[in-house]
N, C-alpha and C positions, 0 to 999 in steps of 0.2 A: 809146499810151504806150510808145514805143520808147526803150530805154536803150542807148547805145553807149559802150563803153570800149575803150581801146587799150593795147597793150603793144608798145613799140618796142625795137628792137635786142636781142632775145633771142638769146643766143649759142648757139643750137641750129639746125641746118639746117632749112629749111622743109619738106623732105621728111619728116623725122622728126616734126615738130610736126603736120603734116597728118594723119598716121595717127591721132593721138589726137583731133584736131579733128573728123574724120569720125565717130569713134565717138560723140561727145557731141552732135552736131548734131541738132536737133529733139527733144531730151530735155527733161524737166522739170529744174528746177534741183536739186531734191533728189536725183533719180536720177543726174544728171551728177556731183554732188559725191561720191556713193558710188563711182561708176566711177573718178573721178580719184584718190580717196583710196587705192584698192587697186590702182591700175595700177603695174606695175614700171618703166614708161618714165620717162626723165629729164625729158621735156617735160611730164609730168602735173603736177608740182609747181608750175611757174609758171602753168600754165593754171588750176589750182585756186585759186591766189592771185588771178588776174585775175577768175575767176568770183565769188569772195567779195567782191571790190571792187565788181563790178557789182551784186551783190545789196545791198550797203550803200548804194550810190548810189540804187538803186530804192526802198529803204525810207525813206531820209532825204529825198530830193527829191520823189518821186512818191507817197509813202505807200502803197506796194504791199507785199503780204505775200510772203514767200519761196515759199510753197506755190502761189501762183497765177502764178508766172513760169515761162517756158520759154525755151530757147535758140533764137531764131528763125534766126540765122545766125552762123557763125564763119568768118572769112576769114583765111588765112595767106598773106602775101606775102613776097617776098624782101627782106631788108634789105641794108645795106652789107656788102661783102666785105672781109676782111683778106687781103692777098696776102703770102705769105711764101715764102722760097726755101730749098732744102736742097741743099747741095753733094753732087754725085755723082761717080762715077768718070770719069776722062779729062777733067776740067774742065767737065763738063756741070752743068746746074743743074736740079733738080727743083722744080716749082712746087707750092706748097701754098696752097689757097684755103680760108679759114675763113669759112663762111657764117653769116649771122644772119637773123632773122625779124622781121617785123612782124605782130602779131595784132590783129584787130578782132573784138570780141564784141558781138553784138546780142541783147538780151533783150526779150521782149514779154509782155504779159498774155495768159493763156489765154482 
């Protein structure tokens, strides 16, 4: 009973999202919710929202309880980049790359 949910084009760098993703990997859903709720990182809020969505899908489609689920895997990949330019001294141009993330969350029954 594997449940997969995706979050596409999250406007946070994958490096920053992976820090939180590593923290909650292999945790039970209840424990992971507590960790994300009190985490000061900006990426914790979208991941919490994704986790709640995955739990709703599991409860409605597979008739599974929240307490018997755990995070089997969470994968954070790089999404599309926005390229911007910043004028600098002597006619040079500084390049700004705004990175985004794709997140895949996999839940499974204990």
